[in-house]
N, C-alpha and C positions, 0 to 999 in steps of 0.2 A: 504493500500500500504506500502511495506517495506521501511524503512528509508534509504535514499540515502546519508546522511551525507555530504550534499553539502554546501560549504562555499564560498560565493562570496564577494570579497573586491575590493574597488576602491583604487588603489595605485598611490600616487602622485610621479610620476617619468617620466622623459623624455623618450618616446618610442625610441627604438633602431634606427629606421630609421631617427630620428631627432638628434641623437647624432653625435659626431664628427668622431668616429672610428667604423668601421665594417669590419669583416673578414668573408668570406664565401667560402666554398670549395665543390666541387663535384667530386667524383671518377666515371668516366664514365663506361658504360656497359662492356667494355673490360678490365678494371682494375681487377687484380686477386681477390681482396676483393669483388668487385661487381659480378664477375663470381661466386665466392663461394656463395654469397647471393642469386643470381638468381637460381643456381642449387638447393640449399637447399629449396627454395620456390617452384620451379617447381616439385621437388620430393614430397613435402608436398601436393601440389594441386593434383598431380596424385594419391597419396595414398588416399586422401579424396574422389576422384571420384570413385576409385576402391572399397573403403569401402561402399560408398553409393549404388553403383551398386549391391554389394553382399548382403548388410544387411540393406540398407535403411537409414543409418546414419553413421556419421564419427566415427571411432574408435580411440583409443589413439595412438598418435605418436608424436615424435619430431625429426626433421632432421636438426637441427641448428648447427651442428658441422662439416660441410663439410670443407675439407682442400685441398689446392692446393700446390703441391711441384713443383717448377720450373724445367724445363728441360734444355736442352742445344741446342743452335742454332748457325749457322754460316751464318748470313745474308750477302749479298753482292749485289751491284748494278747489276740489271738484273735478280736476283733470286738466293738465297742461299739455305740452306738446314737445316732441323731439325736433329740434331745429336742424341739427347736423348729426347724422348717425356716427356712432363710434366705429372705429376701423380695427378689424382683427386680422392679423397676418400670421398664417400658419407657416412657420419657417423650419427648415431642417434638411436632412439628407435622407435619401431613400434609394433602394434598388429599383430603378425605373424601367430597366429592360434586362432581359436574360437571353443568352445565346443558347438555342436549342438546335443541336446539330449544326447546320450551316445557316440557320435562320435566326434573326434577331427579333425576339418577341417583346413588344412594349407592354407595360403594365399600367393600369389606370390609377396611379398613385394620387394624383391631385383630386380627381373626382371622389375617390375613396375618402380622402382627408376632409374634403368639403362636406360630404354627406354625413360623416361622423360628427363633425363640429356642429352642423345644423341640427342634427337629431338631438344632441346633448343640450343645446341651447333651448330648443323647443320644449323638451321634457322638463328642464330644470327651472326655467324662468318664465312662468305663465303670463307675466305682465310685459314681456318683451316681444315685440313683433320682429321676428328674425328677418323677415323679408324686406322690411322697410326701415328698421331702426338700428341695424348694424350692417356694415359692409364686410363680407367674408372674402378673404383672398388667400391663396396658397402659393408658396415658392419652395418647392421640394426639389433640390438638385441631386444629382448622382453623388454617392459617397466617394471619398477620396480612395485612390487605389491601394494605398498602404493599409488604411484601416479596414477596407473591404477584404483585403488579402488576409489580414489577421482573423477576420470574421469567418472566412471560408476555410481556414486551416483545420486540420483534423483536431477534433476536440474543441472546446470553447476556450479561447485564449483571451486574456484581458486586453481590452482596447486602450488601456491607459494605466499609468502608474498613479494610483489614487487610493483613497481610503473611504470606508463607510463606518458609521458610528451608530450605536444603539444603546439604550438603557432600559431598565425595568426594575421594579414595577412602577406604574404611574403613582404619583402622590395624590392625595385628596385634592390638592390644588389643580394638578393636571386634569384629573377626572372632572372636577367642577367646571373648568373652562371648556373642555371638549364637549361635555354633555349639555352645557348651557347653550352653546351654539347649535348643537344638533336638535335641541328642544325647540328653540326659536324657529329654526328652519325645518322643523318637522311637525310635531303635534300641535304646536301653537298656531300654525297657519290656518287650520280649520276654524279656530275660535277668533283669530285676529288677522284677517286677510290684509289689513292695513299695513302690516309689517312686511318689509321687503326682504330679499335674500342677502343683501350686503350687510352682514352682521360682523362686528369685531368685538371680541371679548378679551379683556385684560384683567388679570387678577394679581394682587400684591398681598402676600401673607407675611405679617410681622407677628411672630409668636403664634398665638391662637386667634388672631384677628385678621380677617380677610376683607379687603376692599376689592370689589369686582365692578369694573366699568364696562358697560355695554353701549356700543354705538350701533343703531339700527336705522337703515334708510326706510322712511315711511312712504307709502304710495298715495299720491295726491288724489286720484280719482275716487278713492274710498273715503275721503275725509273732506267734509264740506266747509269747515272753517277752523279757526284757532281753538275754539272750545272743543270740537270733536278731536282735534289733534291732541290736546292736553288729555282728554279722556282716553284716547288710544294709548298714549304713553303710560298713563296710570295702569291700564290693563296689562300692558307689556311688563311694567315693573312688578305688579302684584303676582302675575303668573310666573314670571321668571324667578322671583324670590321664593315663591312656594316650591317650585321645582328644585331650586338650589338647596333649600332646607331638607328636602327629601333625599337629595344626594349626600348631604352632610350626615344625615341620620343622627345617631346618638353621640357622635364625636363632639368633644368640647371645643367648638369653634364658634366664634361670633362673626357674622357676615354683614357687611354694609354694602348695599347695591346702589349704583348710580346708572341712570339711563339717559343717553343723548345729552350729555353735559354741555355740549356746544350750543344748545338751544338758548335763546334769549327772548322770552315772550314779550317783554316790554319793547324791545327793538324789532319785534316780529321776525325773528330769525328762527327758522325751523329746518330740521333735516328732512326736507320734502323732496321726493323724486317722482318721475313719471313711471319708471320701470322697477323701482326697488333696487337699482344698481347704480353706484356712483360713477361707473364708467360712462354713463350718459353725459356727464359734464365734469371735466376737470380732474379725473383720477385715472391715470394710465396703469397698465399691468404688464408684468413680465414673469416668465417661468422662473421658479427658484428663489423669488424674493419673499416668499411667504412661509407657510408651514413646512416643517420637515416631514418625513414619511410617517411619523407617529401622529401627525395631525396638529402638532403644536410648535410654537417657537419658545425655546426654553433657555434663556441666557445663563442660568445657573447649572445647566447640564452640559455634558460634552455634545457638540453638534458638528456636522459636516456642512461646509458651504456649498457642496454639490447639489444641484437640482436633481430630484428623483424623477419627476414626471416627464414623459416623452422620450426618455432614453430607451434604447432597445433592451429587451429583457433577457438577452442571451449573453452578451459580452461586455456590456457597459457597466463598469464598476460603480459609477455614480448611482446606479439604480440597484444592481444586484447586491452589492455589499452593504448599502444602507438598509435595505429591506431585510437582508439576511442577518445583519447585526441585531436588528430589533427582534427577529424571530428567535435567534439564539439567546438573547438576553431574557426574553419572555420565558423560555423553557427553563433556563437556569434559575431564574427568580422563583418559579413555581417549585423547583426542586429544593432550593435553599430555604425558602420560606422566611418567616419572621420579618424583621425590619431591615434586613440587608438590602443594599442597593447593588445592582449588577451593571457594569459598564463593559461594552464590547467594542473593539476597534479592529477592523480588518483592513490590511494594506496589500495592494496588488503590485505586480510588475508587468508592464506592457509586454505582450507576447507570451506570457507564462499562463498555464492553465488557471482558470477562475477557481477551480477546486483546490488549488495549492497556493494560498496566500504567502506573501513574503513574511508577513508577521500577523498573527492572530492574537491579540492581547485581550485578556479577560480579567477584570478586576471585580473582586467580591468585597464590597465595602461595608464595614460595620465598625463600631467603636473599638472592638478588640478582635478583629478578624484574624490577625496573624497568630494569635494565641488560642483561638477557638479550637477545641478538641475535634470539631467536625470539619476543620479546614481541609484535611487531606481527602476526605470523602467528597467535599465540595469540588476540590480541584479535579478529582478523578471523574466525577459526574459531569462537570463543566466541559472537560476535554472531550468526553464521549459525545455530549450533545453537539458541540461545535463540529466534531469530526463527522457526525451523522448529517448535519445540514450541508457541510462542504462536499460530502460524497453524494449529495442529492441536489445539486444545483438545479437540475431540470425541474424539481418540485417547486422551487422558488419561481422559476420561469412560468410554470403552469398556473400558479396562484396569481401571478401578475396579469397574464393574458386573460384569465377568467374574471379578473376584477375582484378577487377575493382578499387582496391586501390593499391597504391604504397607501397612496403616494403623496398625499397632501392633507 
């Protein structure tokens, strides 16, 4: 069996959930950066399925440079109008043609990309008219020969010298931020259609006190005046706080919630939009500027700067190793249990097998990890878990293509 270069250490450090300060952020599904992430990933999955249908396996591609340029809107109570559509450019590299015998067969990469993007927008943003309120464009060039060559080589070889990072388990602050955005963009929509999809959640925990700030774009056509706007914000506040208290449960935590703190009723300043998305006016978006593949932005945790969405799920380390690091960390954390924090870092070398990292570093963090009598068992179990995932890279690829793992 090939060497996996796995190094497991017990780190004597107070795990983050037990420290005094923690900050966690999530950009919701309607944030322009998240929209860019989602479209890049939907295009990649669509290309994967098209390639598999045509040739039985995934061909080289990367669609991780999607850009959104904001439009212009004139929202008003009762319903405003989009003045200038936002512009979405699906950018990347793809295998656009294949030589079959003596024939060169062209593949419908751009139509596939555009169809996937439109389908996602139509399904996810009911207040956005995709035909008239956005301009969809695609620029998918052929991948460079050197990287395509790496991709075609026997076995899956890393396309870059890069690393992925993951940690587990989620803290209560992590969970609160993630589940709050999912609630506002999920169950709450039936009760409060006035709330848009562009939701940002930020939480600061100091000791046992949590301040959570929610920014939610409100949809003008459902709100007739400032009084109804204020009522909708109160409903949003009450429902979100009630849901947060359910998440916290019996934990001894105090929570203080703020909603749309940029509003100024005296000056008639409201977070009002036509579509529930701030990209309609003044807010651009790019892949990789938002949530990591655990769905969060966590400045107090190890993170990778690599964008996960849109990268190919076969050889691109920025995707494979970030997602695999999280999967490994999740499994180890379940095994270790207790309050220990697990940190995983996987480093590749370009041209080397994805299944054989240059370095696989696993830290098991607790106040007295290095002297814990269970440390040797933890090390053995952690090594076995990491080896199993590395030996089954295809499983990670399958989960990605099937949409069963988060990328943002």
